[in-house]
C-alpha positions in Angstrom: -18.1 12.9 13.3 -14.9 14.7 13.3 -14.0 13.4 16.5 -13.0 10.1 14.6 -9.9 12.2 13.2 -8.3 12.2 16.7 -8.0 8.6 16.8 -4.6 7.4 16.1 -6.0 4.5 14.1 -7.4 6.6 11.4 -3.7 8.1 10.8 -2.3 4.7 11.0 -4.7 3.6 8.2 -4.1 6.4 5.8 -0.2 6.1 6.1 -0.5 2.5 5.1 -3.1 3.3 2.5 -0.4 6.0 1.1 2.3 3.5 1.4 0.2 0.9 -0.3 -0.7 3.6 -3.5 2.9 4.9 -4.0 4.1 1.6 -3.1 6.6 2.9 -0.3 8.5 0.8 2.0 7.9 -2.5 -0.3 11.3 -1.8 -2.5 9.3 -1.6 -5.8 9.9 1.8 -6.4 13.2 1.2 -5.2 13.6 -1.7 -7.7 12.0 0.1 -10.6 13.8 3.5 -10.2 17.2 1.4 -10.7 16.4 0.7 -14.5 16.1 4.3 -15.3 18.6 6.1 -16.6 21.3 8.5 -14.1 19.9 11.6 -15.9 16.7 10.6 -15.7 13.8 13.6 -14.4 13.0 11.7 -11.3 11.9 14.6 -9.5 9.1 15.0 -12.9 8.2 11.6 -11.9 8.1 11.9 -8.1 5.2 14.4 -8.5 3.5 13.3 -11.4 2.8 10.1 -9.7 1.7 11.5 -6.3 -0.6 13.8 -7.8 -2.2 11.2 -10.0 -2.6 9.0 -7.1 -4.3 12.0 -5.2 -6.7 12.9 -7.8 -7.3 9.1 -8.2 -7.7 8.8 -4.3 -10.4 11.5 -4.3 -12.4 10.2 -7.7 -12.4 6.7 -5.7 -13.8 8.3 -2.3 -16.6 10.1 -4.6 -17.3 6.8 -6.2 -16.9 4.7 -3.2 -19.7 7.3 -1.1 -22.1 7.3 -4.2 -22.5 3.8 -4.1 -22.6 3.4 -0.7 -25.0 6.0 -0.6 -27.3 4.3 -3.2 -27.0 1.0 -1.5 -28.2 2.7 1.9 -30.9 4.4 0.0 -32.2 1.3 -1.7 -31.8 -0.4 1.8 -33.9 2.7 3.7 -36.9 2.8 1.0 -37.5 -1.2 1.4 -37.4 -0.6 5.2 -40.0 2.7 4.9 -42.1 0.1 2.9 -42.2 -2.6 5.2 -42.6 -0.6 8.1 -45.5 1.4 6.4 -47.3 -2.0 5.8 -47.1 -2.8 9.3 -48.5 0.2 10.9 -51.8 -0.5 7.9 -52.2 -3.8 9.6 -52.3 -2.6 12.9 -54.5 0.4 12.4 -56.8 -2.3 10.7 -56.6 -4.5 13.7 -57.1 -1.4 15.7 -53.8 -1.5 17.9 -53.2 1.9 16.3 -55.7 4.9 16.2 -56.3 6.5 13.2 -55.8 9.7 15.1 -51.7 9.2 15.8 -51.4 9.7 11.9 -51.1 12.7 10.5 -53.9 14.0 7.6 -51.4 15.1 5.1 -49.7 11.4 5.1 -50.2 8.9 2.5 -49.1 5.3 3.0 -49.1 4.5 -0.9 -46.4 7.0 -1.6 -44.9 8.0 1.7 -41.4 9.1 2.2 -38.3 8.4 4.6 -39.3 12.1 6.5 -42.6 11.3 6.8 -42.6 7.9 8.1 -39.9 9.2 10.9 -42.3 11.3 11.8 -45.1 8.7 11.9 -42.8 6.4 14.2 -41.8 9.2 16.4 -45.5 10.0 17.1 -46.4 6.2 17.7 -43.3 6.0 20.3 -44.3 8.5 22.1 -48.1 7.7 22.2 -47.5 4.0 22.7 -44.4 4.5 24.6 -45.0 1.3 27.2 -46.1 -1.1 24.4 -43.7 0.6 21.2 -41.4 -2.6 21.6 -44.2 -4.9 20.7 -45.7 -3.5 17.9 -42.1 -4.6 15.9 -41.1 -1.0 14.1 -38.4 0.0 13.5 -36.4 3.4 12.3 -35.7 3.8 9.0 -32.8 6.4 9.3 -30.2 6.1 6.2 -27.6 7.8 8.7 -27.9 4.0 10.5 -27.7 2.3 7.1 -24.5 3.9 6.1 -23.0 3.1 9.3 -23.7 -0.7 9.3 -21.8 -0.4 5.9 -19.1 -3.3 5.8 -15.6 -2.4 5.6 -12.2 -3.9 4.2 -12.4 -6.4 1.3 -16.3 -6.4 2.3 -17.0 -3.1 0.9 -15.7 -4.8 -2.3 -17.1 -8.1 -2.6 -20.2 -7.5 -0.6 -20.9 -3.7 -0.4 -20.7 -3.2 -4.5 -22.0 -6.2 -5.6 -25.0 -5.7 -3.9 -25.2 -2.2 -5.2 -24.4 -3.5 -8.7 -27.4 -5.5 -8.5 -29.7 -2.5 -8.7 -27.8 -0.8 -11.8 -29.1 -0.6 -15.1 -27.5 -3.6 -16.9 -26.0 -5.2 -13.9 -24.4 -7.9 -15.3 -22.3 -6.1 -17.7 -21.1 -3.4 -14.3 -20.2 -6.7 -12.6 -17.7 -7.9 -15.0 -16.4 -4.8 -15.7 -16.0 -4.0 -11.5 -14.0 -7.5 -11.3 -12.0 -7.1 -13.9 -10.7 -3.7 -12.5 -10.1 -5.6 -9.2 -8.3 -8.5 -10.9 -6.2 -5.8 -13.0 -5.5 -3.7 -9.9 -4.1 -6.8 -8.3 -2.0 -8.1 -10.7 -0.4 -4.3 -11.0 0.2 -4.5 -7.0 1.7 -7.8 -7.5 4.3 -6.6 -10.3 5.5 -3.9 -8.1 5.7 -6.4 -4.9 7.3 -9.2 -6.8 10.1 -6.9 -8.6 11.0 -5.2 -5.1 11.5 -8.7 -4.4 13.3 -10.1 -7.6 15.6 -7.1 -8.4 18.0 -7.3 -5.3 18.4 -10.9 -5.3 19.0 -10.8 -9.1 21.8 -8.5 -8.7 23.2 -9.9 -5.8 23.2 -13.6 -6.2 23.2 -13.4 -10.1 20.6 -15.9 -10.5 18.5 -16.3 -13.9 15.6 -14.3 -13.6 12.9 -16.3 -15.2 13.3 -19.3 -13.0 13.2 -16.9 -9.6 10.2 -15.1 -10.8 8.8 -18.5 -11.5 9.5 -19.6 -7.7 8.6 -16.2 -6.4 4.9 -16.8 -7.7 4.5 -20.3 -7.0 5.5 -19.4 -3.4 3.1 -16.7 -3.2 0.4 -18.6 -5.2 0.3 -21.6 -2.0 0.5 -18.7 0.6 -2.8 -17.3 -1.3 -4.4 -20.7 -0.6 -4.5 -19.6 2.7 -7.2 -16.6 2.2 -9.5 -18.4 0.1 -10.4 -21.0 2.8 -13.6 -20.5 4.1 -11.9 -19.1 7.3 -9.6 -17.0 4.7 -11.0 -13.5 5.5 -10.0 -13.7 9.1 -6.3 -14.8 8.0 -7.1 -11.6 5.6 -7.7 -9.3 8.5 -4.4 -10.7 10.5 -2.0 -9.8 7.4 -3.3 -6.6 7.0 -3.6 -5.5 10.1 0.3 -7.0 11.9 2.3 -7.3 8.6 1.6 -4.6 6.5 0.8 -1.4 8.7 3.1 -1.5 11.8 6.5 -3.1 9.7 6.0 -0.4 7.0 6.1 2.1 9.2 9.3 0.9 10.7 10.7 0.0 7.2 10.1 3.5 5.7 11.9 5.2 9.1 14.8 3.1 9.0 15.1 4.1 4.7 14.9 7.9 6.0 17.3 7.3 8.8 19.5 5.6 5.9 19.5 8.5 3.6 19.4 11.3 5.7 21.8 10.5 8.5 23.7 7.6 7.5 24.2 8.7 4.0 23.8 12.2 4.5 21.1 15.0 3.4 23.8 17.1 2.0 25.6 14.6 0.1 21.9 13.0 -1.2 20.8 16.7 -2.6 24.2 16.7 -4.2 23.6 14.0 -6.1 20.3 15.0 -6.9 21.5 18.1 -8.3 24.1 16.1 -10.4 21.5 14.1 -12.1 18.6 16.6 -12.2 21.0 19.2 -13.5 19.5 21.8 -11.3 19.1 21.9 -7.5 16.1 20.8 -5.7 13.9 23.0 -3.3 15.0 23.6 -0.1 11.3 22.1 1.3 12.8 18.7 0.6 15.8 18.9 2.9 13.7 20.0 5.3 11.0 17.7 5.1 13.7 14.3 4.6 15.2 15.6 7.5 12.3 16.4 10.3 9.2 16.6 9.4 8.9 13.5 7.9 10.7 11.2 10.2 9.0 13.3 12.8 5.3 12.2 11.6 6.2 9.0 10.8 7.8 8.5 14.3 4.6 9.6 15.6 2.6 7.0 14.3 4.5 4.5 15.0 4.4 5.4 18.7 0.6 5.6 18.5 0.4 3.0 16.8 2.3 0.9 19.5 0.4 2.2 22.6 -3.1 1.7 20.5 -2.0 -2.1 19.8 -0.8 -2.2 23.4 -4.2 -0.8 24.9 -6.5 -2.5 22.8 -6.5 -6.3 22.6 -5.3 -7.9 19.5 -8.3 -9.6 17.9 -10.9 -10.0 15.0 -14.7 -9.8 14.1 -16.3 -13.2 14.2 -19.7 -13.8 12.4 -21.8 -15.8 14.6 -25.0 -17.4 12.7 -27.0 -17.8 15.4 -27.5 -14.2 16.0 -26.3 -12.8 12.7 -24.2 -10.4 13.7 -20.4 -9.6 14.3 -18.9 -10.2 17.9 -15.3 -9.3 18.7 -13.0 -12.1 20.1 -9.2 -12.8 21.0 -7.2 -14.3 19.2 -6.0 -17.9 20.4 -2.1 -18.2 21.3 -1.3 -19.8 18.1 -3.0 -16.4 16.3 -0.7 -14.5 18.7 2.3 -16.0 17.7 1.4 -16.2 13.9 0.6 -12.1 14.2 4.0 -11.3 15.9 5.7 -13.6 13.4 4.5 -11.6 10.8 5.4 -8.6 12.2 9.0 -9.5 12.7 9.6 -11.8 9.4 8.4 -8.4 7.8 11.5 -6.4 9.8 14.0 -9.5 9.8 15.8 -8.7 6.1 16.8 -5.4 7.7 19.0 -6.6 10.7 20.0 -9.6 9.0 21.6 -7.6 6.1 23.3 -5.3 8.3 25.1 -7.9 10.1 26.2 -9.7 6.9 27.8 -6.6 5.7 29.1 -5.7 8.8 30.7 -8.9 9.6 31.8 -9.4 6.0 30.1 -12.5 5.3 29.9 -11.7 1.6 33.2 -12.0 -0.1 33.7 -8.9 -2.0 36.4 -10.5 -4.5 34.0 -13.3 -5.3 33.0 -11.4 -8.5 29.4 -11.5 -7.9 28.7 -7.8 -7.6 28.2 -5.2 -10.2 30.0 -1.9 -10.4 28.4 0.9 -12.4 30.3 3.1 -15.0 28.2 6.4 -16.5 29.0 9.0 -18.7 26.3 11.7 -19.4 23.8 9.5 -18.4 24.5 6.5 -19.8 24.4 3.5 -17.2 26.4 0.0 -18.2 26.0 -2.4 -15.4 28.0 -5.6 -15.5 29.5 -7.8 -12.9 33.3 -7.3 -12.8 36.3 -8.6 -10.5 36.9 -5.8 -8.0 40.6 -7.4 -7.2 41.1 -7.7 -11.3 43.1 -5.0 -13.0 41.9 -1.6 -13.2 42.3 -1.3 -16.9 40.1 -4.7 -17.7 37.0 -4.1 -20.0 33.9 -3.7 -17.8 32.7 -6.5 -19.5 34.8 -8.6 -17.1 37.7 -10.0 -19.6 41.0 -10.6 -17.8 43.8 -8.3 -19.0 45.1 -11.4 -21.5 41.6 -11.0 -23.2 41.4 -7.5 -23.5 42.1 -6.1 -27.3 44.2 -3.3 -28.5 42.3 -0.6 -26.6 39.7 1.5 -29.1 37.9 4.0 -27.3 35.4 4.7 -29.8 33.9 0.9 -29.3 35.2 -0.4 -25.6 34.5 1.5 -22.7 37.4 0.9 -19.7 36.6 0.7 -16.3 39.0 3.0 -14.1 39.1 4.0 -10.3 38.8 7.5 -10.7 36.0 10.2 -10.8 33.3 11.6 -8.6 34.9 11.7 -5.2 31.5 12.1 -3.5 30.2 9.1 -5.4 33.3 7.1 -5.4 33.5 7.4 -1.4 29.7 6.4 -1.1 29.2 4.2 1.9 28.7 1.1 -0.7 31.6 2.1 -2.4 33.5 -1.3 -0.7 31.2 -3.3 -2.1 31.5 -2.3 -5.6 28.1 -0.7 -5.8 28.5 2.7 -5.9 29.2 5.1 -9.3 32.5 4.8 -11.0 33.2 7.2 -13.4 35.0 5.8 -16.6 37.8 7.7 -18.0 36.4 8.4 -21.1 37.8 12.3 -21.9 38.6 11.2 -25.9 35.6 9.3 -26.6 33.5 10.7 -29.5 29.9 12.1 -28.9 28.8 9.6 -31.4 29.4 6.5 -29.1 28.1 7.6 -25.8 
């Protein structure tokens, strides 16, 4: 069914999976990388993580489809046995003739291929009264097409398949432990992307902020453990984790390649890595990536406009899923999820643009580095240029001892000092430590 590859939804879901797997658009990668040394080989890290993620995805694909195939084969075998017993009963009561059954078929050890052969013969001979016989086609492809998706894949399909494994309790425990570890690992990056910028900007205690964020996330998570929780999971997945991520990543790309400047960014990478990155990255970041992301965004918006927002509801009477449109309050929640996910971008832009944060408050950070060593401390941007980076006033500064103390001085690399964020004291400021011994670096 390769025609499915032409649907925009498939590529949008694939992009969402990549964003989740690599942590793109969440801020976690940026937060973690802010703790690295300046000369850390981020090129190697990025390539390594991407390849590990790629091979893990391939391995997971093999495992998922192997388990789904195993489950479909088990269900198909049950279907063959049950319908074969029906045929035997119909033969005994005379509703079917023995002449319809090929001589080589033995119902005590019938295969799926043989059953489907008998099924096709009976369907042709008993065309008018076939529906009253109650026979079903047992095709393994039908079982695969009926496989559950989303969260049901892990909590329904996999758990059902594991009941047929040898030592099934052991595999069940290991499987759910894996899910718990995956969830915790994902939350580390997500929470770090929230906590780090708040701590760096407002200088609050990280422990208290972490507890508050986790408690808020816990209480929000209670929505998903109700009986109707699966519908809210679908709503959050469709409207807060797909379209907003595309927009955020597009804005990140524009900020680096257009606002800051791709040429300046490549020079920074060369200065930090010690070698010039390949021109492949230049063209991918400047042209290919934004174009692909914009195409995905447009296709996603068009598809959302053409298909009515809704969800698949389980109808107990018919034991089937049925599509329902979201009620008015549901549409408000969906729109709010998308807006809230993107809202920090324009808010921070307006705050910076209108100078609503006092630059001289001393709450911002300046960074000094030499030979890969980064020192990040709060400083008063209006203070004396010879004050210590640790924030002491000039009266508190002891006699200069370059072997022990590092002084902040507004000199250094023009490229880094004139960064767009330099006016907020966030750029790199080169310390004047020409006489500092190598042993103290």
